N, C-alpha and C positions, 0 to 999 in steps of 0.2 A: 061877060067878065071884064072888069077894068083892072089895069095894072099901073103901078107907079114904078119909076126906075131911078136908080142911083148909079152914077159912073164914078169909079175910083181909078186914079192913075197910079201905076207903080213905076218907079224909076228903075229901069234895067241897065242904065249906063253907069257902070261902076267906077268910071274914071275919077270922080270927085267924092266917092263914098267915105273917104277918111278925112276929108277937109273939114274945117271948122264950120264952113257954110252949110255943109250937108247935115250937120247936127243942130242947126239953128232954126227953130220953127218960124221966127220972125222973117229971116231971109227967105225961107221957103214960101211963106205967105206972100211976100213981096214979089217973088218970082212968078207966083200964080196970079199976080195982079189983084191980090186981096180976095180972090174967090173963096179961099179957105182961110179962116183966121188962125193965128198962131195957137190960140187956145184949143181950137178944134183939132189941129194937127197934133198937138201934145196929147190930147185926150184919145184920139183914134190910133196914134202910133207912139205910145209911150216909150217903147224900147228904142226907137229911132232917135228920140230927143232926150234921153236920160243923160245925166252928167258923166256917168262912169263909162269906161270903155268895155266893160264886161257884159255886153248886151247879148241877147239870145240870137240864134241863127235866124236869118230872114224867113225861112220856111216856118219856123215855130211862131214867129211874130204874125205871119200871114194866117196861119191856122187859128191863132187866138182871135185875130180880127174877124175872120170869116165865121167862127163860132159865135162871136158876139153879135154879128149881124144876123146870123141864123136865129138867135134867141129873139131878135126884133122882127122875125118873120121874113127877112130878106133871103132870097135864093140867088145863087150865082147862076146867071143865065148864059153868059158867054164871055169870052175874052177876045180882044181885038188888039193886034200889034200894029202900030203906026210909027214907023221910024224907030226911035229909041224908046217910045212910050208903049207900055202895056196897059190897056184899059180893061178893067173888070166891070162888066155890066151886071148889076144886081136888080132884081125885080121882086115886088110883092103885090099881092092882090089887095085892091081897094074895095071897100064895101060901099 
């Protein structure tokens, strides 16, 4: 059986969660050295990067994200905490 993996980083450091930079997908992409494009970030985390301040609770956002990944056959395999980073490891079977 072959698997492919996807790693998703969740920011658990709330010190800058209300800043303009935290809501800017371009700034987030630059912080990640371009590994994720601003368009990808806006698509995968629409509540984080919407213009209004009336966003859903992060748990609801994460549930929607995981449900979307589940429809794409991704399974949450494990979580790893490294410093302030929480990494979600997703896997799915490759034919």
